[in-house]
PDB file with one MODEL, atoms N, CA, C and O in Angstrom:
MODEL        1
ATOM      1  N   ILE A   1     -18.616   5.863  -3.416  1.00  0.00           N
ATOM      2  CA  ILE A   1     -19.221   6.066  -4.761  1.00  0.00           C
ATOM      3  C   ILE A   1     -18.784   7.363  -5.334  1.00  0.00           C
ATOM      4  O   ILE A   1     -18.407   7.416  -6.505  1.00  0.00           O
ATOM      5  N   PHE A   2     -18.813   8.417  -4.569  1.00  0.00           N
ATOM      6  CA  PHE A   2     -18.395   9.799  -5.022  1.00  0.00           C
ATOM      7  C   PHE A   2     -17.032   9.797  -5.468  1.00  0.00           C
ATOM      8  O   PHE A   2     -16.772  10.220  -6.594  1.00  0.00           O
ATOM      9  N   GLN A   3     -16.075   9.336  -4.655  1.00  0.00           N
ATOM     10  CA  GLN A   3     -14.679   9.353  -5.063  1.00  0.00           C
ATOM     11  C   GLN A   3     -14.339   8.415  -6.192  1.00  0.00           C
ATOM     12  O   GLN A   3     -13.473   8.713  -7.015  1.00  0.00           O
ATOM     13  N   GLY A   4     -15.022   7.269  -6.240  1.00  0.00           N
ATOM     14  CA  GLY A   4     -14.838   6.322  -7.275  1.00  0.00           C
ATOM     15  C   GLY A   4     -15.166   6.875  -8.674  1.00  0.00           C
ATOM     16  O   GLY A   4     -14.418   6.727  -9.641  1.00  0.00           O
ATOM     17  N   ILE A   5     -16.352   7.527  -8.705  1.00  0.00           N
ATOM     18  CA  ILE A   5     -16.810   8.120 -10.006  1.00  0.00           C
ATOM     19  C   ILE A   5     -15.876   9.219 -10.416  1.00  0.00           C
ATOM     20  O   ILE A   5     -15.583   9.330 -11.607  1.00  0.00           O
ATOM     21  N   ILE A   6     -15.387  10.039  -9.519  1.00  0.00           N
ATOM     22  CA  ILE A   6     -14.463  11.113  -9.845  1.00  0.00           C
ATOM     23  C   ILE A   6     -13.157  10.565 -10.327  1.00  0.00           C
ATOM     24  O   ILE A   6     -12.596  11.081 -11.294  1.00  0.00           O
ATOM     25  N   LEU A   7     -12.643   9.522  -9.682  1.00  0.00           N
ATOM     26  CA  LEU A   7     -11.396   8.890 -10.034  1.00  0.00           C
ATOM     27  C   LEU A   7     -11.476   8.280 -11.413  1.00  0.00           C
ATOM     28  O   LEU A   7     -10.590   8.487 -12.242  1.00  0.00           O
ATOM     29  N   VAL A   8     -12.541   7.523 -11.666  1.00  0.00           N
ATOM     30  CA  VAL A   8     -12.708   6.915 -13.008  1.00  0.00           C
ATOM     31  C   VAL A   8     -12.856   7.982 -14.126  1.00  0.00           C
ATOM     32  O   VAL A   8     -12.278   7.839 -15.203  1.00  0.00           O
ATOM     33  N   SER A   9     -13.610   9.012 -13.860  1.00  0.00           N
ATOM     34  CA  SER A   9     -13.740  10.077 -14.879  1.00  0.00           C
ATOM     35  C   SER A   9     -12.439  10.871 -15.083  1.00  0.00           C
ATOM     36  O   SER A   9     -12.177  11.362 -16.181  1.00  0.00           O
ATOM     37  N   ALA A  10     -11.616  10.995 -14.010  1.00  0.00           N
ATOM     38  CA  ALA A  10     -10.300  11.630 -14.146  1.00  0.00           C
ATOM     39  C   ALA A  10      -9.415  10.774 -15.022  1.00  0.00           C
ATOM     40  O   ALA A  10      -8.758  11.289 -15.926  1.00  0.00           O
ATOM     41  N   VAL A  11      -9.384   9.473 -14.774  1.00  0.00           N
ATOM     42  CA  VAL A  11      -8.483   8.615 -15.603  1.00  0.00           C
ATOM     43  C   VAL A  11      -8.940   8.596 -17.067  1.00  0.00           C
ATOM     44  O   VAL A  11      -8.135   8.698 -17.993  1.00  0.00           O
ATOM     45  N   ILE A  12     -10.273   8.460 -17.244  1.00  0.00           N
ATOM     46  CA  ILE A  12     -10.780   8.497 -18.644  1.00  0.00           C
ATOM     47  C   ILE A  12     -10.495   9.861 -19.280  1.00  0.00           C
ATOM     48  O   ILE A  12     -10.055   9.919 -20.428  1.00  0.00           O
ATOM     49  N   GLY A  13     -10.735  10.947 -18.564  1.00  0.00           N
ATOM     50  CA  GLY A  13     -10.494  12.284 -19.081  1.00  0.00           C
ATOM     51  C   GLY A  13      -9.095  12.491 -19.421  1.00  0.00           C
ATOM     52  O   GLY A  13      -8.801  13.054 -20.475  1.00  0.00           O
ATOM     53  N   PHE A  14      -8.131  12.039 -18.532  1.00  0.00           N
ATOM     54  CA  PHE A  14      -6.707  12.173 -18.818  1.00  0.00           C
ATOM     55  C   PHE A  14      -6.310  11.373 -20.079  1.00  0.00           C
ATOM     56  O   PHE A  14      -5.568  11.892 -20.913  1.00  0.00           O
ATOM     57  N   ILE A  15      -6.765  10.184 -20.227  1.00  0.00           N
ATOM     58  CA  ILE A  15      -6.422   9.349 -21.398  1.00  0.00           C
ATOM     59  C   ILE A  15      -6.985   9.995 -22.666  1.00  0.00           C
ATOM     60  O   ILE A  15      -6.277  10.158 -23.660  1.00  0.00           O
ATOM     61  N   TYR A  16      -8.255  10.356 -22.616  1.00  0.00           N
ATOM     62  CA  TYR A  16      -8.829  10.957 -23.796  1.00  0.00           C
ATOM     63  C   TYR A  16      -8.188  12.321 -24.170  1.00  0.00           C
ATOM     64  O   TYR A  16      -7.975  12.622 -25.344  1.00  0.00           O
ATOM     65  N   GLY A  17      -7.908  13.080 -23.190  1.00  0.00           N
ATOM     66  CA  GLY A  17      -7.236  14.348 -23.415  1.00  0.00           C
ATOM     67  C   GLY A  17      -5.845  14.205 -23.940  1.00  0.00           C
ATOM     68  O   GLY A  17      -5.393  15.047 -24.716  1.00  0.00           O
ATOM     69  N   TYR A  18      -5.139  13.161 -23.543  1.00  0.00           N
ATOM     70  CA  TYR A  18      -3.722  12.853 -23.956  1.00  0.00           C
ATOM     71  C   TYR A  18      -3.794  12.426 -25.415  1.00  0.00           C
ATOM     72  O   TYR A  18      -2.966  12.844 -26.225  1.00  0.00           O
ATOM     73  N   ILE A  19      -4.779  11.592 -25.759  1.00  0.00           N
ATOM     74  CA  ILE A  19      -4.878  11.083 -27.127  1.00  0.00           C
ATOM     75  C   ILE A  19      -5.189  12.236 -28.078  1.00  0.00           C
ATOM     76  O   ILE A  19      -4.532  12.374 -29.110  1.00  0.00           O
ATOM     77  N   THR A  20      -6.197  13.081 -27.743  1.00  0.00           N
ATOM     78  CA  THR A  20      -6.596  14.170 -28.604  1.00  0.00           C
ATOM     79  C   THR A  20      -5.756  15.359 -28.483  1.00  0.00           C
ATOM     80  O   THR A  20      -5.899  16.294 -29.272  1.00  0.00           O
ATOM     81  N   GLU A  21      -4.823  15.386 -27.473  1.00  0.00           N
ATOM     82  CA  GLU A  21      -3.945  16.486 -27.204  1.00  0.00           C
ATOM     83  C   GLU A  21      -4.752  17.836 -26.911  1.00  0.00           C
ATOM     84  O   GLU A  21      -4.359  18.933 -27.308  1.00  0.00           O
ATOM     85  N   GLN A  22      -5.852  17.650 -26.220  1.00  0.00           N
ATOM     86  CA  GLN A  22      -6.644  18.741 -25.851  1.00  0.00           C
ATOM     87  C   GLN A  22      -6.935  18.663 -24.325  1.00  0.00           C
ATOM     88  O   GLN A  22      -7.651  17.770 -23.872  1.00  0.00           O
ATOM     89  N   PHE A  23      -6.378  19.594 -23.562  1.00  0.00           N
ATOM     90  CA  PHE A  23      -6.616  19.580 -22.144  1.00  0.00           C
ATOM     91  C   PHE A  23      -8.053  19.945 -21.780  1.00  0.00           C
ATOM     92  O   PHE A  23      -8.546  19.559 -20.721  1.00  0.00           O
ATOM     93  N   GLY A  24      -8.716  20.685 -22.652  1.00  0.00           N
ATOM     94  CA  GLY A  24     -10.092  21.119 -22.364  1.00  0.00           C
ATOM     95  C   GLY A  24     -11.007  19.910 -22.234  1.00  0.00           C
ATOM     96  O   GLY A  24     -11.886  19.910 -21.372  1.00  0.00           O
ATOM     97  N   TRP A  25     -10.831  18.865 -23.070  1.00  0.00           N
ATOM     98  CA  TRP A  25     -11.631  17.639 -22.954  1.00  0.00           C
ATOM     99  C   TRP A  25     -11.402  16.948 -21.627  1.00  0.00           C
ATOM    100  O   TRP A  25     -12.331  16.362 -21.071  1.00  0.00           O
ATOM    101  N   THR A  26     -10.192  17.002 -21.109  1.00  0.00           N
ATOM    102  CA  THR A  26      -9.959  16.334 -19.834  1.00  0.00           C
ATOM    103  C   THR A  26     -10.768  17.113 -18.722  1.00  0.00           C
ATOM    104  O   THR A  26     -11.378  16.495 -17.850  1.00  0.00           O
ATOM    105  N   VAL A  27     -10.752  18.377 -18.779  1.00  0.00           N
ATOM    106  CA  VAL A  27     -11.488  19.150 -17.793  1.00  0.00           C
ATOM    107  C   VAL A  27     -12.979  18.927 -17.941  1.00  0.00           C
ATOM    108  O   VAL A  27     -13.675  18.806 -16.933  1.00  0.00           O
ATOM    109  N   TYR A  28     -13.494  18.869 -19.154  1.00  0.00           N
ATOM    110  CA  TYR A  28     -14.932  18.634 -19.364  1.00  0.00           C
ATOM    111  C   TYR A  28     -15.308  17.262 -18.821  1.00  0.00           C
ATOM    112  O   TYR A  28     -16.317  17.133 -18.128  1.00  0.00           O
ATOM    113  N   ILE A  29     -14.557  16.287 -19.108  1.00  0.00           N
ATOM    114  CA  ILE A  29     -14.858  14.907 -18.679  1.00  0.00           C
ATOM    115  C   ILE A  29     -14.825  14.801 -17.105  1.00  0.00           C
ATOM    116  O   ILE A  29     -15.688  14.159 -16.508  1.00  0.00           O
ATOM    117  N   VAL A  30     -13.897  15.391 -16.517  1.00  0.00           N
ATOM    118  CA  VAL A  30     -13.786  15.416 -15.065  1.00  0.00           C
ATOM    119  C   VAL A  30     -14.986  16.185 -14.457  1.00  0.00           C
ATOM    120  O   VAL A  30     -15.563  15.760 -13.456  1.00  0.00           O
ATOM    121  N   MET A  31     -15.327  17.271 -15.056  1.00  0.00           N
ATOM    122  CA  MET A  31     -16.469  18.064 -14.543  1.00  0.00           C
ATOM    123  C   MET A  31     -17.789  17.261 -14.729  1.00  0.00           C
ATOM    124  O   MET A  31     -18.689  17.346 -13.894  1.00  0.00           O
ATOM    125  N   ALA A  32     -17.884  16.512 -15.793  1.00  0.00           N
ATOM    126  CA  ALA A  32     -19.088  15.674 -16.004  1.00  0.00           C
ATOM    127  C   ALA A  32     -19.163  14.576 -14.961  1.00  0.00           C
ATOM    128  O   ALA A  32     -20.236  14.272 -14.438  1.00  0.00           O
ATOM    129  N   GLY A  33     -17.974  13.960 -14.650  1.00  0.00           N
ATOM    130  CA  GLY A  33     -17.945  12.952 -13.600  1.00  0.00           C
ATOM    131  C   GLY A  33     -18.285  13.514 -12.233  1.00  0.00           C
ATOM    132  O   GLY A  33     -18.947  12.858 -11.428  1.00  0.00           O
ATOM    133  N   PHE A  34     -17.843  14.692 -11.983  1.00  0.00           N
ATOM    134  CA  PHE A  34     -18.196  15.377 -10.708  1.00  0.00           C
ATOM    135  C   PHE A  34     -19.708  15.647 -10.613  1.00  0.00           C
ATOM    136  O   PHE A  34     -20.339  15.423  -9.580  1.00  0.00           O
ATOM    137  N   ALA A  35     -20.271  16.148 -11.756  1.00  0.00           N
ATOM    138  CA  ALA A  35     -21.694  16.372 -11.746  1.00  0.00           C
ATOM    139  C   ALA A  35     -22.475  15.093 -11.577  1.00  0.00           C
ATOM    140  O   ALA A  35     -23.457  15.080 -10.835  1.00  0.00           O
ATOM    141  N   LEU A  36     -22.087  14.027 -12.226  1.00  0.00           N
ATOM    142  CA  LEU A  36     -22.782  12.690 -12.053  1.00  0.00           C
ATOM    143  C   LEU A  36     -22.655  12.214 -10.623  1.00  0.00           C
ATOM    144  O   LEU A  36     -23.631  11.779 -10.011  1.00  0.00           O
ATOM    145  N   SER A  37     -21.416  12.301 -10.083  1.00  0.00           N
ATOM    146  CA  SER A  37     -21.351  11.822  -8.713  1.00  0.00           C
ATOM    147  C   SER A  37     -22.103  12.609  -7.732  1.00  0.00           C
ATOM    148  O   SER A  37     -22.597  12.056  -6.750  1.00  0.00           O
ATOM    149  N   CYS A  38     -22.226  13.950  -7.953  1.00  0.00           N
ATOM    150  CA  CYS A  38     -23.040  14.774  -7.113  1.00  0.00           C
ATOM    151  C   CYS A  38     -24.493  14.352  -7.243  1.00  0.00           C
ATOM    152  O   CYS A  38     -25.191  14.214  -6.239  1.00  0.00           O
ATOM    153  N   LEU A  39     -24.928  14.159  -8.401  1.00  0.00           N
ATOM    154  CA  LEU A  39     -26.351  13.769  -8.653  1.00  0.00           C
ATOM    155  C   LEU A  39     -26.662  12.431  -8.026  1.00  0.00           C
ATOM    156  O   LEU A  39     -27.784  12.212  -7.569  1.00  0.00           O
ATOM    157  N   LEU A  40     -25.682  11.517  -7.993  1.00  0.00           N
ATOM    158  CA  LEU A  40     -25.979  10.169  -7.469  1.00  0.00           C
ATOM    159  C   LEU A  40     -25.845  10.107  -5.901  1.00  0.00           C
ATOM    160  O   LEU A  40     -26.487   9.286  -5.246  1.00  0.00           O
ATOM    161  N   THR A  41     -25.021  10.973  -5.357  1.00  0.00           N
ATOM    162  CA  THR A  41     -24.761  10.822  -3.896  1.00  0.00           C
ATOM    163  C   THR A  41     -25.348  11.910  -2.962  1.00  0.00           C
ATOM    164  O   THR A  41     -25.596  11.652  -1.784  1.00  0.00           O
ATOM    165  N   LEU A  42     -25.559  13.093  -3.489  1.00  0.00           N
ATOM    166  CA  LEU A  42     -26.017  14.179  -2.573  1.00  0.00           C
ATOM    167  C   LEU A  42     -27.440  14.139  -2.235  1.00  0.00           C
ATOM    168  O   LEU A  42     -27.741  14.339  -1.058  1.00  0.00           O
ATOM    169  N   PRO A  43     -28.434  13.889  -3.165  1.00  0.00           N
ATOM    170  CA  PRO A  43     -29.821  13.825  -2.769  1.00  0.00           C
ATOM    171  C   PRO A  43     -30.118  12.598  -1.840  1.00  0.00           C
ATOM    172  O   PRO A  43     -29.445  11.576  -1.963  1.00  0.00           O
ATOM    173  N   PRO A  44     -31.072  12.687  -0.958  1.00  0.00           N
ATOM    174  CA  PRO A  44     -31.401  11.543  -0.062  1.00  0.00           C
ATOM    175  C   PRO A  44     -32.227  10.493  -0.790  1.00  0.00           C
ATOM    176  O   PRO A  44     -33.414  10.335  -0.505  1.00  0.00           O
ATOM    177  N   TRP A  45     -31.625   9.784  -1.710  1.00  0.00           N
ATOM    178  CA  TRP A  45     -32.287   8.719  -2.515  1.00  0.00           C
ATOM    179  C   TRP A  45     -32.801   7.657  -1.561  1.00  0.00           C
ATOM    180  O   TRP A  45     -32.160   7.379  -0.548  1.00  0.00           O
ATOM    181  N   PRO A  46     -33.956   7.050  -1.867  1.00  0.00           N
ATOM    182  CA  PRO A  46     -34.533   5.980  -1.044  1.00  0.00           C
ATOM    183  C   PRO A  46     -33.640   4.748  -0.903  1.00  0.00           C
ATOM    184  O   PRO A  46     -33.665   4.056   0.115  1.00  0.00           O
ATOM    185  N   MET A  47     -32.842   4.487  -1.960  1.00  0.00           N
ATOM    186  CA  MET A  47     -31.913   3.344  -1.878  1.00  0.00           C
ATOM    187  C   MET A  47     -30.850   3.472  -0.767  1.00  0.00           C
ATOM    188  O   MET A  47     -30.366   2.468  -0.246  1.00  0.00           O
ATOM    189  N   TYR A  48     -30.490   4.747  -0.407  1.00  0.00           N
ATOM    190  CA  TYR A  48     -29.541   4.945   0.628  1.00  0.00           C
ATOM    191  C   TYR A  48     -30.150   4.977   2.026  1.00  0.00           C
ATOM    192  O   TYR A  48     -29.440   5.007   3.031  1.00  0.00           O
ATOM    193  N   ARG A  49     -31.517   4.971   2.068  1.00  0.00           N
ATOM    194  CA  ARG A  49     -32.205   5.154   3.384  1.00  0.00           C
ATOM    195  C   ARG A  49     -32.804   3.829   3.801  1.00  0.00           C
ATOM    196  O   ARG A  49     -33.609   3.806   4.732  1.00  0.00           O
ATOM    197  N   ARG A  50     -32.454   2.714   3.158  1.00  0.00           N
ATOM    198  CA  ARG A  50     -32.981   1.442   3.541  1.00  0.00           C
ATOM    199  C   ARG A  50     -32.443   0.942   4.847  1.00  0.00           C
ATOM    200  O   ARG A  50     -33.195   0.348   5.619  1.00  0.00           O
ATOM    201  N   ASN A  51     -31.186   1.150   5.135  1.00  0.00           N
ATOM    202  CA  ASN A  51     -30.540   0.745   6.415  1.00  0.00           C
ATOM    203  C   ASN A  51     -29.967   1.916   7.068  1.00  0.00           C
ATOM    204  O   ASN A  51     -28.763   2.147   6.955  1.00  0.00           O
ATOM    205  N   PRO A  52     -30.770   2.705   7.771  1.00  0.00           N
ATOM    206  CA  PRO A  52     -30.214   3.974   8.436  1.00  0.00           C
ATOM    207  C   PRO A  52     -29.345   3.578   9.610  1.00  0.00           C
ATOM    208  O   PRO A  52     -29.511   2.532  10.237  1.00  0.00           O
ATOM    209  N   LEU A  53     -28.426   4.460   9.865  1.00  0.00           N
ATOM    210  CA  LEU A  53     -27.495   4.330  10.999  1.00  0.00           C
ATOM    211  C   LEU A  53     -28.237   4.545  12.290  1.00  0.00           C
ATOM    212  O   LEU A  53     -29.065   5.452  12.383  1.00  0.00           O
ATOM    213  N   LYS A  54     -27.955   3.711  13.316  1.00  0.00           N
ATOM    214  CA  LYS A  54     -28.543   3.911  14.649  1.00  0.00           C
ATOM    215  C   LYS A  54     -27.535   4.653  15.559  1.00  0.00           C
ATOM    216  O   LYS A  54     -26.485   4.143  15.951  1.00  0.00           O
ATOM    217  N   TRP A  55     -27.935   5.851  15.846  1.00  0.00           N
ATOM    218  CA  TRP A  55     -27.125   6.747  16.629  1.00  0.00           C
ATOM    219  C   TRP A  55     -27.301   6.433  18.090  1.00  0.00           C
ATOM    220  O   TRP A  55     -28.353   5.925  18.479  1.00  0.00           O
ATOM    221  N   LEU A  56     -26.327   6.710  18.907  1.00  0.00           N
ATOM    222  CA  LEU A  56     -26.418   6.529  20.355  1.00  0.00           C
ATOM    223  C   LEU A  56     -27.354   7.675  20.950  1.00  0.00           C
ATOM    224  O   LEU A  56     -27.431   8.766  20.386  1.00  0.00           O
ATOM    225  N   PRO A  57     -28.010   7.402  22.030  1.00  0.00           N
ATOM    226  CA  PRO A  57     -28.911   8.391  22.557  1.00  0.00           C
ATOM    227  C   PRO A  57     -28.000   9.504  23.240  1.00  0.00           C
ATOM    228  O   PRO A  57     -26.856   9.273  23.630  1.00  0.00           O
ATOM    229  N   VAL A  58     -28.591  10.649  23.334  1.00  0.00           N
ATOM    230  CA  VAL A  58     -27.908  11.810  23.972  1.00  0.00           C
ATOM    231  C   VAL A  58     -27.774  11.573  25.429  1.00  0.00           C
ATOM    232  O   VAL A  58     -28.741  11.196  26.092  1.00  0.00           O
ATOM    233  N   GLN A  59     -26.521  11.797  25.987  1.00  0.00           N
ATOM    234  CA  GLN A  59     -26.297  11.640  27.374  1.00  0.00           C
ATOM    235  C   GLN A  59     -26.055  12.993  28.001  1.00  0.00           C
ATOM    236  O   GLN A  59     -25.356  13.828  27.427  1.00  0.00           O
ATOM    237  N   GLU A  60     -26.621  13.218  29.168  1.00  0.00           N
ATOM    238  CA  GLU A  60     -26.376  14.474  29.875  1.00  0.00           C
ATOM    239  C   GLU A  60     -24.985  14.391  30.489  1.00  0.00           C
ATOM    240  O   GLU A  60     -24.620  13.392  31.107  1.00  0.00           O
ATOM    241  N   SER A  61     -24.199  15.487  30.302  1.00  0.00           N
ATOM    242  CA  SER A  61     -22.807  15.439  30.773  1.00  0.00           C
ATOM    243  C   SER A  61     -22.650  16.031  32.153  1.00  0.00           C
ATOM    244  O   SER A  61     -21.564  15.879  32.711  1.00  0.00           O
ATOM    245  N   GLY A  62     -23.584  16.666  32.742  1.00  0.00           N
ATOM    246  CA  GLY A  62     -23.483  17.226  34.126  1.00  0.00           C
ATOM    247  C   GLY A  62     -23.812  18.647  34.147  1.00  0.00           C
ATOM    248  O   GLY A  62     -24.385  19.192  33.202  1.00  0.00           O
ATOM    249  N   THR A  63     -23.427  19.312  35.309  1.00  0.00           N
ATOM    250  CA  THR A  63     -23.864  20.754  35.430  1.00  0.00           C
ATOM    251  C   THR A  63     -22.698  21.528  34.935  1.00  0.00           C
ATOM    252  O   THR A  63     -21.614  21.008  34.674  1.00  0.00           O
ATOM    253  N   GLU A  64     -22.983  22.886  34.807  1.00  0.00           N
ATOM    254  CA  GLU A  64     -21.969  23.851  34.323  1.00  0.00           C
ATOM    255  C   GLU A  64     -20.857  23.988  35.328  1.00  0.00           C
ATOM    256  O   GLU A  64     -19.719  24.253  34.939  1.00  0.00           O
ATOM    257  N   GLU A  65     -21.144  23.814  36.653  1.00  0.00           N
ATOM    258  CA  GLU A  65     -20.086  24.015  37.636  1.00  0.00           C
ATOM    259  C   GLU A  65     -19.061  22.924  37.444  1.00  0.00           C
ATOM    260  O   GLU A  65     -17.864  23.206  37.505  1.00  0.00           O
ATOM    261  N   LYS A  66     -19.460  21.737  37.223  1.00  0.00           N
ATOM    262  CA  LYS A  66     -18.528  20.625  37.073  1.00  0.00           C
ATOM    263  C   LYS A  66     -17.648  20.893  35.850  1.00  0.00           C
ATOM    264  O   LYS A  66     -16.438  20.671  35.907  1.00  0.00           O
ATOM    265  N   LYS A  67     -18.230  21.363  34.754  1.00  0.00           N
ATOM    266  CA  LYS A  67     -17.481  21.650  33.575  1.00  0.00           C
ATOM    267  C   LYS A  67     -16.421  22.711  33.797  1.00  0.00           C
ATOM    268  O   LYS A  67     -15.301  22.588  33.302  1.00  0.00           O
ATOM    269  N   ALA A  68     -16.768  23.755  34.540  1.00  0.00           N
ATOM    270  CA  ALA A  68     -15.874  24.806  34.806  1.00  0.00           C
ATOM    271  C   ALA A  68     -14.723  24.346  35.687  1.00  0.00           C
ATOM    272  O   ALA A  68     -13.589  24.790  35.506  1.00  0.00           O
ATOM    273  N   ALA A  69     -15.001  23.456  36.645  1.00  0.00           N
ATOM    274  CA  ALA A  69     -13.979  22.966  37.547  1.00  0.00           C
ATOM    275  C   ALA A  69     -12.997  22.049  36.883  1.00  0.00           C
ATOM    276  O   ALA A  69     -11.839  21.983  37.295  1.00  0.00           O
ATOM    277  N   ASP A  70     -13.430  21.330  35.852  1.00  0.00           N
ATOM    278  CA  ASP A  70     -12.581  20.415  35.131  1.00  0.00           C
ATOM    279  C   ASP A  70     -11.616  21.142  34.196  1.00  0.00           C
ATOM    280  O   ASP A  70     -10.582  20.583  33.831  1.00  0.00           O
ATOM    281  N   ARG A  71     -11.924  22.346  33.810  1.00  0.00           N
ATOM    282  CA  ARG A  71     -11.014  23.074  32.956  1.00  0.00           C
ATOM    283  C   ARG A  71      -9.815  23.662  33.727  1.00  0.00           C
ATOM    284  O   ARG A  71      -9.950  24.300  34.771  1.00  0.00           O
ATOM    285  N   LYS A  72      -8.676  23.410  33.159  1.00  0.00           N
ATOM    286  CA  LYS A  72      -7.473  23.946  33.752  1.00  0.00           C
ATOM    287  C   LYS A  72      -6.682  24.800  32.676  1.00  0.00           C
ATOM    288  O   LYS A  72      -6.694  24.470  31.490  1.00  0.00           O
ATOM    289  N   PRO A  73      -6.064  25.798  33.088  1.00  0.00           N
ATOM    290  CA  PRO A  73      -5.345  26.604  32.026  1.00  0.00           C
ATOM    291  C   PRO A  73      -4.186  25.783  31.494  1.00  0.00           C
ATOM    292  O   PRO A  73      -3.507  25.071  32.234  1.00  0.00           O
ATOM    293  N   LYS A  74      -3.984  25.898  30.224  1.00  0.00           N
ATOM    294  CA  LYS A  74      -2.899  25.184  29.591  1.00  0.00           C
ATOM    295  C   LYS A  74      -1.646  25.900  29.723  1.00  0.00           C
ATOM    296  O   LYS A  74      -1.602  27.115  29.533  1.00  0.00           O
ATOM    297  N   ARG A  75      -0.580  25.190  30.051  1.00  0.00           N
ATOM    298  CA  ARG A  75       0.736  25.802  30.144  1.00  0.00           C
ATOM    299  C   ARG A  75       1.577  25.166  29.108  1.00  0.00           C
ATOM    300  O   ARG A  75       1.630  23.942  28.987  1.00  0.00           O
ATOM    301  N   HIS A  76       2.260  26.021  28.333  1.00  0.00           N
ATOM    302  CA  HIS A  76       3.138  25.566  27.286  1.00  0.00           C
ATOM    303  C   HIS A  76       4.545  25.564  27.751  1.00  0.00           C
ATOM    304  O   HIS A  76       5.001  26.574  28.286  1.00  0.00           O
ATOM    305  N   SER A  77       5.275  24.484  27.583  1.00  0.00           N
ATOM    306  CA  SER A  77       6.683  24.426  27.961  1.00  0.00           C
ATOM    307  C   SER A  77       7.566  25.158  26.883  1.00  0.00           C
ATOM    308  O   SER A  77       7.280  25.138  25.686  1.00  0.00           O
ATOM    309  N   LYS A  78       8.602  25.772  27.375  1.00  0.00           N
ATOM    310  CA  LYS A  78       9.479  26.488  26.395  1.00  0.00           C
ATOM    311  C   LYS A  78      10.366  25.478  25.685  1.00  0.00           C
ATOM    312  O   LYS A  78      10.947  24.591  26.311  1.00  0.00           O
ATOM    313  N   SER A  79      10.461  25.626  24.378  1.00  0.00           N
ATOM    314  CA  SER A  79      11.339  24.760  23.606  1.00  0.00           C
ATOM    315  C   SER A  79      12.646  25.397  23.422  1.00  0.00           C
ATOM    316  O   SER A  79      12.737  26.609  23.223  1.00  0.00           O
ATOM    317  N   LYS A  80      13.687  24.595  23.486  1.00  0.00           N
ATOM    318  CA  LYS A  80      15.049  25.118  23.293  1.00  0.00           C
ATOM    319  C   LYS A  80      15.560  24.841  21.953  1.00  0.00           C
ATOM    320  O   LYS A  80      16.688  25.215  21.633  1.00  0.00           O
TER     321      LYS A  80
ENDMDL
END
């Protein structure tokens, strides 16, 4: 939704700015599209919360000793 609104406003702004030969109108229209897309997508609107994502449960990865033993120093090969 965010990218679509910005893309549509950019196309409309470019066409309008080209017709009127005013680059300022292009910038204003793109900024208005950006503000509209931010208003529609950034707040946690109830319509976006109807089907929440189900995340996987947190899994314990092991002890710190195991993590330290798994790490090996990286060796970089020389390029010719």
